[in-house]
C-alpha positions as MATLAB code, in Angstrom:
seq = 'MQTILETLRISSTNHGISTGLAAWEGRGEELSSFSPVDGQLIGKVHAASREDYDTVIGQAQEAFKTWRLVPAPKRGDIVRQMGEQLRKYKTELGTLVSYEMGKSLQEGLGEVQEMIDICDFAVGLSRQLYGLTMHSERPSHRMYEQWHPLGIVGIISAFNFPVAVWSWNSMLAWVCGDVCVWKPSEKTPLTAVACQNIIQEVLKTNDVPEGVSGLIIGGREVGEWLSHDERVPLVSATGSTRMGKSVGQAVGGRLGRSLLELGGNNAIIISQHADLPLAIPAIVFGAVGTAGQRCTSTRRLIIHESIYEDVKQRLVKAYGQLRIGNPLDSNIHVGPLIDTLAVKNYQSAVDEVRIAGGTFVVEPGVLTGADFASGCYVQPCVAEVENHWPIVQHETFAPILYLIKYSTLDEAIALQNGVPQGLSSAIFTLNVRESELFLSQAGSDCGIANVNIGTSGAEIGGAFGGEKETGGGRESGSDAWRAYMRRQTNTINYGTTLPLAQGIKFEI';
ca = [
       0.000    0.000    0.000;
       2.877    2.366    0.723;
       4.053    2.150   -2.899;
       0.560    3.016   -4.108;
       0.361    5.997   -1.762;
       3.730    7.246   -2.982;
       2.660    6.861   -6.621;
      -0.424    8.973   -5.897;
       1.710   11.465   -3.928;
      -0.142   10.792   -0.689;
       2.071   11.442    2.324;
       1.636   11.223    6.077;
       0.358   14.829    6.123;
      -1.394   16.259    3.066;
      -2.709   19.552    1.805;
      -6.418   20.057    2.257;
      -6.819   23.052   -0.039;
      -6.078   23.451   -3.736;
      -6.962   25.751   -6.604;
      -5.419   23.472   -9.218;
      -1.637   23.524   -9.208;
      -1.395   25.511   -5.999;
      -2.064   23.520   -2.838;
      -1.571   24.216    0.835;
      -2.401   22.934    4.277;
      -5.630   24.360    5.579;
      -5.809   26.495    8.686;
      -8.608   24.383   10.131;
      -8.537   21.223   12.203;
      -6.405   18.215   11.368;
      -8.369   15.279    9.942;
      -7.067   11.717   10.200;
      -8.073    9.071    7.677;
      -8.190    5.541    9.096;
      -8.836    2.559    6.857;
     -11.935    0.543    7.780;
     -10.098   -2.443    6.308;
      -7.529   -2.778    9.105;
      -7.960    0.302   11.291;
      -4.586    1.696   10.275;
      -3.902    5.413    9.862;
      -3.450    6.156    6.145;
      -2.674    9.853    6.393;
      -3.716   13.228    7.736;
      -5.149   16.334    6.106;
      -5.353   19.886    7.394;
      -8.899   21.089    6.798;
      -9.978   24.486    5.533;
     -10.670   27.622    7.510;
     -13.131   30.251    6.335;
     -10.178   32.264    5.053;
      -9.009   29.283    2.989;
     -12.513   28.849    1.626;
     -12.782   32.463    0.514;
      -9.385   32.242   -1.185;
     -10.501   29.251   -3.266;
     -13.856   30.812   -4.168;
     -12.179   34.093   -5.130;
      -9.716   32.260   -7.360;
     -12.579   30.312   -8.942;
     -14.420   33.541   -9.732;
     -11.401   34.895  -11.573;
     -10.789   31.621  -13.401;
     -14.365   31.523  -14.675;
     -13.872   34.775  -16.580;
     -11.233   33.068  -18.723;
     -12.409   29.455  -18.745;
     -15.894   30.268  -20.077;
     -14.300   31.767  -23.205;
     -12.360   28.608  -24.070;
     -14.239   26.809  -26.891;
     -16.251   23.881  -25.568;
     -14.484   21.316  -27.804;
     -11.146   22.523  -26.411;
     -12.491   22.125  -22.893;
     -13.607   18.663  -23.947;
     -10.121   17.795  -25.126;
      -8.726   18.790  -21.735;
     -11.262   16.490  -20.086;
     -10.172   13.753  -22.508;
      -6.616   14.152  -21.261;
      -7.871   13.851  -17.686;
      -9.473   10.565  -18.679;
      -6.125    9.374  -20.019;
      -4.485   10.247  -16.712;
      -7.150    8.287  -14.875;
      -6.474    5.309  -17.131;
      -2.799    5.583  -16.236;
      -3.502    5.539  -12.501;
      -6.620    3.343  -12.488;
      -5.091    0.525  -10.461;
      -3.535    2.796   -7.852;
      -6.570    5.043   -7.414;
      -8.982    2.098   -7.396;
      -6.901    0.414   -4.714;
      -6.887    3.564   -2.583;
     -10.669    3.857   -2.962;
     -10.982    0.285   -1.725;
      -8.590    0.790    1.176;
      -9.884    4.158    2.390;
     -13.589    3.471    1.860;
     -13.790   -0.313    2.293;
     -15.489   -1.451   -0.920;
     -14.093   -4.469   -2.764;
     -11.115   -3.953   -5.037;
     -13.258   -4.824   -8.050;
     -15.728   -2.127   -7.047;
     -12.900    0.348   -6.431;
     -11.496   -0.286   -9.897;
     -15.012   -0.094  -11.301;
     -15.498    3.305   -9.713;
     -12.402    4.652  -11.449;
     -13.590    3.089  -14.713;
     -16.802    5.043  -14.240;
     -14.704    8.211  -14.023;
     -12.948    7.285  -17.259;
     -16.286    6.578  -18.933;
     -17.726    9.962  -17.945;
     -14.631   11.660  -19.374;
     -15.227    9.878  -22.681;
     -18.896   10.858  -22.573;
     -18.039   14.483  -21.823;
     -15.672   14.718  -24.793;
     -18.499   13.969  -27.212;
     -20.843   16.199  -25.251;
     -18.495   19.155  -25.764;
     -19.645   19.307  -29.408;
     -23.328   18.798  -28.621;
     -24.329   21.551  -26.181;
     -27.245   22.263  -28.432;
     -30.190   24.631  -28.228;
     -33.382   24.729  -30.266;
     -34.495   27.040  -33.042;
     -38.126   27.999  -33.438;
     -40.208   29.996  -35.907;
     -41.175   33.516  -34.928;
     -44.714   34.831  -35.370;
     -43.180   38.074  -36.630;
     -41.876   38.429  -40.190;
     -38.117   38.812  -40.694;
     -37.393   37.546  -37.192;
     -35.397   34.548  -36.032;
     -35.694   32.852  -32.645;
     -33.429   30.352  -30.988;
     -32.165   29.314  -27.572;
     -28.614   28.756  -26.414;
     -26.892   27.565  -23.271;
     -24.206   29.445  -21.353;
     -21.999   28.448  -18.399;
     -23.336   29.135  -14.911;
     -20.150   29.936  -12.998;
     -18.925   28.153   -9.887;
     -20.328   24.670   -9.269;
     -19.991   23.506   -5.674;
     -19.689   19.722   -5.426;
     -20.416   17.985   -2.122;
     -19.698   14.262   -2.406;
     -20.269   11.318   -0.065;
     -17.908    8.636    1.218;
     -19.528    5.704   -0.588;
     -18.467    6.868   -4.054;
     -15.600    9.112   -3.016;
     -14.310    9.910   -6.511;
     -16.944    8.932   -9.098;
     -19.547   11.487   -8.011;
     -16.964   14.262   -8.295;
     -16.217   13.180  -11.862;
     -19.896   12.988  -12.818;
     -20.245   16.625  -11.867;
     -16.873   18.136  -12.663;
     -16.250   16.630  -16.100;
     -19.649   17.758  -17.355;
     -19.395   21.127  -15.621;
     -15.947   21.788  -17.113;
     -17.140   20.937  -20.610;
     -20.064   23.312  -20.027;
     -17.620   26.109  -19.158;
     -18.089   26.136  -15.396;
     -15.418   26.003  -12.711;
     -15.676   23.549   -9.818;
     -15.055   23.632   -6.088;
     -15.116   20.166   -4.513;
     -15.921   19.443   -0.888;
     -15.296   15.681   -0.509;
     -16.454   13.607    2.433;
     -14.230   14.129    5.451;
     -14.345   10.332    5.844;
     -12.460    9.795    2.565;
     -10.266   12.876    2.030;
      -7.198   11.148    0.607;
      -8.935    9.865   -2.510;
      -9.834   13.492   -3.246;
      -6.241   14.633   -2.781;
      -5.154   11.832   -5.111;
      -7.611   12.934   -7.819;
      -6.335   16.497   -7.683;
      -2.767   15.215   -7.913;
      -3.621   13.027  -10.917;
      -5.113   15.834  -13.006;
      -2.482   18.448  -12.141;
      -0.290   17.419  -15.067;
      -3.176   18.082  -17.455;
      -3.902   21.447  -15.840;
      -0.254   22.443  -16.199;
       0.215   21.195  -19.773;
      -2.856   23.074  -21.004;
      -2.332   26.272  -18.978;
      -5.727   25.827  -17.371;
      -6.454   28.904  -15.228;
      -5.767   28.474  -11.530;
      -9.147   28.049   -9.851;
     -10.893   25.908  -12.465;
     -10.419   22.858  -10.233;
     -10.778   23.730   -6.556;
     -10.571   21.398   -3.578;
     -11.685   22.275   -0.049;
     -11.455   19.527    2.554;
     -13.356   20.027    5.769;
     -16.414   19.124    7.758;
     -20.046   20.120    7.619;
     -19.191   23.807    7.852;
     -17.671   23.792    4.344;
     -20.932   22.474    2.930;
     -22.796   25.192    4.796;
     -20.479   27.866    3.384;
     -21.079   26.613   -0.156;
     -24.834   26.382    0.368;
     -25.166   29.951    1.639;
     -22.655   31.521   -0.768;
     -24.299   33.664   -3.454;
     -21.086   33.416   -5.483;
     -21.908   29.737   -6.072;
     -24.933   29.530   -8.405;
     -25.173   25.721   -8.297;
     -24.508   23.312   -5.446;
     -24.549   19.615   -6.314;
     -24.854   17.555   -3.139;
     -24.793   13.790   -2.721;
     -25.545   12.224    0.642;
     -28.299   11.655    3.163;
     -31.792   13.071    2.908;
     -31.147   15.041    6.100;
     -28.107   16.683    4.543;
     -29.956   17.310    1.286;
     -32.829   19.055    3.001;
     -30.370   21.348    4.756;
     -28.531   22.155    1.521;
     -31.737   22.562   -0.468;
     -33.239   24.973    2.046;
     -30.068   27.055    2.260;
     -29.558   27.269   -1.497;
     -33.257   27.805   -2.132;
     -33.298   30.577    0.451;
     -30.980   32.601   -1.765;
     -32.789   31.406   -4.938;
     -29.769   29.465   -6.123;
     -29.833   26.083   -7.786;
     -29.277   22.748   -6.102;
     -28.770   19.333   -7.652;
     -29.587   16.764   -4.981;
     -28.734   13.050   -5.050;
     -29.970   11.693   -1.742;
     -31.147    8.505   -0.083;
     -32.673    5.459   -1.691;
     -34.852    2.731   -0.196;
     -34.749    0.544   -3.233;
     -36.895   -2.505   -3.890;
     -36.895   -5.428   -6.294;
     -40.189   -7.110   -7.137;
     -39.845  -10.862   -7.726;
     -42.789  -12.014   -9.821;
     -44.042  -15.590   -9.985;
     -42.875  -15.352  -13.605;
     -39.284  -14.474  -12.645;
     -36.189  -16.313  -13.811;
     -34.904  -17.094  -10.315;
     -31.379  -18.227  -11.307;
     -31.052  -14.797  -12.945;
     -32.630  -12.934  -10.049;
     -30.771  -14.350   -7.043;
     -27.264  -13.080   -7.942;
     -28.707   -9.634   -8.734;
     -30.501   -9.531   -5.390;
     -27.447  -10.558   -3.410;
     -25.065   -8.172   -5.168;
     -27.566   -5.340   -4.813;
     -27.951   -6.015   -1.097;
     -24.340   -6.697   -0.052;
     -22.233   -4.895   -2.675;
     -20.240   -2.071   -1.044;
     -21.513   -3.625    2.218;
     -24.941   -2.160    1.500;
     -23.583    1.392    1.358;
     -24.692    2.366   -2.135;
     -27.558    4.785   -2.559;
     -28.862    2.198   -5.055;
     -28.366   -0.795   -2.729;
     -31.291   -3.213   -2.610;
     -33.064   -2.691    0.723;
     -36.397   -4.417    0.130;
     -37.379   -7.592   -1.733;
     -41.072   -7.831   -2.619;
     -41.817  -11.477   -3.454;
     -44.935  -13.107   -4.891;
     -46.581  -15.334   -2.308;
     -46.473  -18.417   -4.548;
     -42.657  -18.434   -4.696;
     -41.885  -16.711   -1.406;
     -40.539  -19.765    0.414;
     -38.498  -20.858   -2.600;
     -36.856  -17.440   -2.949;
     -36.192  -17.277    0.787;
     -34.412  -20.627    0.789;
     -32.354  -19.691   -2.265;
     -31.276  -16.496   -0.521;
     -30.299  -18.316    2.656;
     -28.134  -20.641    0.570;
     -26.570  -17.755   -1.379;
     -25.817  -15.750    1.766;
     -24.145  -18.807    3.224;
     -21.597  -18.631    0.413;
     -20.577  -15.009    1.044;
     -16.964  -14.370    1.978;
     -16.400  -11.378    4.268;
     -13.011   -9.817    4.858;
     -10.242   -7.635    3.469;
     -11.672   -6.067    0.297;
      -8.230   -5.999   -1.332;
      -8.475   -9.800   -1.516;
     -10.084  -10.611   -4.875;
     -11.859  -13.643   -3.362;
     -13.825  -11.512   -0.901;
     -17.454  -10.546   -1.589;
     -18.101   -8.128    1.287;
     -15.762   -5.657    2.948;
     -16.252   -3.448    6.003;
     -18.616   -0.610    6.743;
     -17.037    2.835    6.588;
     -16.550    3.253   10.360;
     -17.727    2.146   13.778;
     -20.565    4.695   13.735;
     -21.984    2.864   10.716;
     -21.709   -0.365   12.706;
     -23.722    1.202   15.534;
     -26.389    2.273   13.032;
     -26.485   -1.304   11.713;
     -26.940   -2.652   15.231;
     -29.672   -0.116   15.989;
     -31.556   -1.108   12.843;
     -31.283   -4.787   13.755;
     -32.678   -4.032   17.211;
     -35.573   -2.051   15.734;
     -36.451   -4.905   13.389;
     -36.601   -7.313   16.320;
     -38.680   -4.913   18.432;
     -41.144   -4.442   15.558;
     -41.602   -8.214   15.321;
     -39.336   -9.043   12.403;
     -37.738  -12.451   11.956;
     -34.187  -12.859   10.697;
     -33.733  -15.727    8.248;
     -30.048  -14.830    7.893;
     -28.769  -13.736   11.289;
     -26.979  -10.400   11.815;
     -23.831   -9.835   13.821;
     -20.648   -7.817   14.243;
     -17.591   -9.858   13.282;
     -14.625  -10.093   15.623;
     -11.168  -11.600   15.528;
      -7.791  -10.800   14.035;
      -9.152  -10.514   10.490;
     -11.770   -7.982   11.604;
      -9.664   -5.885   13.973;
     -10.974   -2.541   12.687;
     -14.356   -3.307   14.238;
     -16.138   -2.334   11.016;
     -17.141   -5.753    9.664;
     -20.728   -6.975    9.947;
     -22.699   -9.976    8.784;
     -25.079   -9.256    5.887;
     -28.521  -10.279    7.085;
     -32.034  -10.905    5.811;
     -35.259  -10.245    7.727;
     -38.974  -10.833    7.171;
     -40.783   -7.546    7.819;
     -43.798   -5.370    7.070;
     -43.337   -2.497    4.641;
     -45.045    0.068    6.873;
     -42.689   -0.374    9.833;
     -40.698    2.813   10.540;
     -37.351    1.017   10.267;
     -38.305   -0.302    6.814;
     -39.414    3.158    5.714;
     -35.993    4.483    6.700;
     -32.802    3.915    4.689;
     -30.116    2.139    6.716;
     -26.690    2.274    5.079;
     -25.801   -1.349    5.829;
     -26.253   -4.842    4.319;
     -29.740   -5.498    5.690;
     -32.288   -6.947    3.254;
     -36.014   -6.921    4.059;
     -38.379   -9.591    2.669;
     -42.016   -8.637    1.976;
     -44.771  -10.835    0.516;
     -47.343   -9.754   -2.105;
     -50.393  -11.224   -3.865;
     -51.056   -9.009   -6.904;
     -48.785   -6.854   -9.029;
     -50.779   -3.736   -8.154;
     -50.094   -4.510   -4.502;
     -46.398   -5.037   -5.233;
     -46.109   -1.706   -7.027;
     -47.902    0.034   -4.155;
     -45.424   -1.524   -1.714;
     -42.512   -0.564   -3.940;
     -43.685    3.046   -4.104;
     -44.809    3.172   -0.483;
     -41.662    4.741    0.975;
     -40.490    8.375    1.117;
     -37.546    7.745   -1.219;
     -37.635    7.195   -4.980;
     -34.231    6.388   -6.430;
     -33.946    2.905   -7.955;
     -36.311   -0.011   -8.502;
     -36.499   -3.270  -10.419;
     -38.760   -6.158  -11.326;
     -37.799   -9.672  -12.299;
     -40.400  -11.159  -14.626;
     -40.630  -12.875  -18.004;
     -44.186  -11.570  -18.442;
     -44.168   -8.590  -20.801;
     -47.431   -7.230  -19.407;
     -45.962   -7.098  -15.922;
     -42.746   -5.455  -17.065;
     -44.535   -2.835  -19.144;
     -46.948   -1.996  -16.326;
     -43.992   -1.603  -13.970;
     -42.368    0.855  -16.403;
     -45.582    2.771  -17.138;
     -46.973    5.878  -15.484;
     -48.915    3.530  -13.199;
     -45.744    1.687  -12.219;
     -42.554    2.566  -10.382;
     -42.303    6.161   -9.161;
     -38.502    6.046   -9.058;
     -35.946    7.815  -11.213;
     -34.518    4.427  -12.189;
     -36.716    1.438  -13.058;
     -35.151   -1.779  -14.327;
     -36.394   -5.088  -15.687;
     -34.457   -8.299  -15.043;
     -31.459   -6.501  -13.570;
     -30.903   -5.262  -10.023;
     -31.206   -1.805   -8.506;
     -27.488   -0.979   -8.355;
     -24.763   -0.584  -10.951;
     -26.165    2.170  -13.192;
     -24.335    3.031  -16.408;
     -23.111    6.575  -17.063;
     -25.070    6.982  -20.321;
     -28.382    7.524  -18.571;
     -29.397   10.369  -16.299;
     -28.878    9.245  -12.693;
     -31.166   10.373   -9.900;
     -34.519    9.939   -8.235;
     -37.728   11.463   -6.971;
     -39.372   12.379   -3.658;
     -36.845   12.451   -0.798;
     -34.119   11.353   -3.198;
     -34.042   14.994   -4.255;
     -35.045   15.137   -7.915;
     -31.559   15.865   -9.267;
     -30.058   14.209  -12.328;
     -26.352   13.657  -12.950;
     -24.178   11.866  -15.480;
     -25.649   11.025  -18.897;
     -28.539   11.927  -21.171;
     -29.243   15.687  -20.942;
     -28.062   16.057  -17.328;
     -25.553   18.625  -18.641;
     -28.314   21.221  -18.723;
     -28.224   21.499  -14.930;
     -24.766   23.075  -15.232;
     -25.791   25.782  -17.707;
     -28.201   28.673  -18.021;
     -30.699   28.856  -20.876;
     -31.020   32.014  -22.945;
     -33.707   32.736  -25.551;
     -32.689   35.028  -28.422;
     -34.825   36.907  -30.938;
     -33.193   38.682  -33.877;
     -34.955   41.199  -36.108;
     -33.273   41.345  -39.512;
     -36.065   43.323  -41.153;
     -36.801   47.044  -41.559;
     -39.939   47.258  -39.406;
     -40.654   46.626  -35.722;
     -43.726   44.393  -35.372;
     -44.597   43.589  -31.754;
     -45.530   40.176  -30.430;
     -49.205   39.276  -30.032;
     -50.056   41.914  -32.641;
     -49.772   44.786  -30.173;
     -49.850   48.261  -31.739;
     -47.645   50.985  -30.285;
     -47.169   54.088  -32.387;
     -45.247   57.248  -31.469;
];
C-alpha cells in the first residue's frame, strides 16, 4: 500500500486546499483518515478555515472569466486528457478507494472506470451543447435558444463513491464552461487529494487557469459555506436526505440552484414469472455490494406469495456462500462498513427490526477476531418484515435486506412506491405485461426502473437520480448537462420594421 500511496503522492500529512496547481495545508482542524479495512492510519489532512474557503472561491471567480471563453471542444479535449491520466492511474486510485472506503477492489477499480467513462462521454458532449431554433410569429425575425456556463459549481460528495460522483459533476461542468469547487467527504479525504494530484499534469500542460479545479477539505461547515454563498450559483450535493434538506433549504433561500442526489430505499419485485437463477445473484449483489452502502443498494425484496418460500431458501443458501473480509483480496465478496458509527447504526436497525416483530432468516452480527480488527465488519442479514414499519421506511446504510410478501402486481407496485424515497427499482419477470406496467406511469415512481437486472450498478449513459426524498436531481448522462448551464432565448430582427408580439400596436 505504501508504494501506491507514494505513486499517488499521498504522504503522512497532506494539503487540504487546492486551486489546481497551488495547494496548501488548511488552517482548520487536522483530519485523520483511518482505513476501515484494518484500522490503520493512512494519512492526515489539514482542513480548511473560512479564510481558505474564501481564497478558493475568489480564485474560482477569476478563473471563470477566462475558462468560459475557451471553446467547448477545447475544454472537452482537456477532459479527454484527464481521462487518459485516470487510465494511467486506475489501479492505484482504485486500490486507494478500496482501502480508504472499504469497498471491494473490483468495485474500487469499477469506480475509477466510471470516471474514465464519464470523461469519454463528456468529450463527445463538448460538441453537442445544443439549443433549439423555433419559428417567430413576426416576419423577418429569427428565434433560438442557447446555453451558457453558470459559474462556480460547488460539489459535495459522499464517502460511498468518493471519486466517481466528483467526476460525474466536474467533467460535465468543465465541458459546459463552469469552474468547480469540490468538498469531498471528510471520511475519505485522501482519494480526493489523489484525484487532484492526478489531473495536475493536465492542468499544467494546457495552462488551465488556476481556480478551475478547486478542492476544499473540511467538515459540515464547508458544505454550509457553499450552500449559503451567493457566489456559487449551483450546489450539487450527494448524501443523506437530512443533509440534502439542509442544503436545499439554504440554497433555495438565496434562490440558487441545487442538484440533490440523496437517499434510496430501493426494492426489487420478484414475480411468480421471474427467472430465479437470474434474479438471485442480482438480489445478493444489490444487497451486499459495497456492504450495503450504495444509494442504489437493494433494501427491500417484494416477493410473490407463490414463490416466497423458494426465494427465501435460495437467498439463505446464497448468503451462506458469502466471503467477508479484506476487500483488497479478490476472493472476498463483502468488505467493512465505513466506520464504527456505521456499525452502531447497523446494530440499531437490527434491534428495531426485532422490536417491531421481524424475523431474521439470515442472522446479523458484528464480526470479531484478528481478520476484523478494525471493528467495522458486519454480517449481511435478511429479515422478514412489514413495509409500513418505521425502520423499513428508513434507509439504513448497511447490508440489511427486508423480505415482503405480495399477492397481486398492483399490490407489489404500491409496496414498492410506499416509501419516502424514490431512487432505484427493479422487477424480475418474463411476463411482458408485468414489465410494461412496472415501467408505465402507473408503475414505479422512481428515477430508475429496471427489468431483469438489479437496482445498483447504473451506467453513465443515462441520467442518474430519483424522486421524492431522493431529491429530484439528475447527474451523469442523457441531458443532465443542462443542470450546469443557463438557458437564454434570443430573438433577432433582420427586417426594416418593428412588429410587436401578439399583434400589439404601439405608435409614437
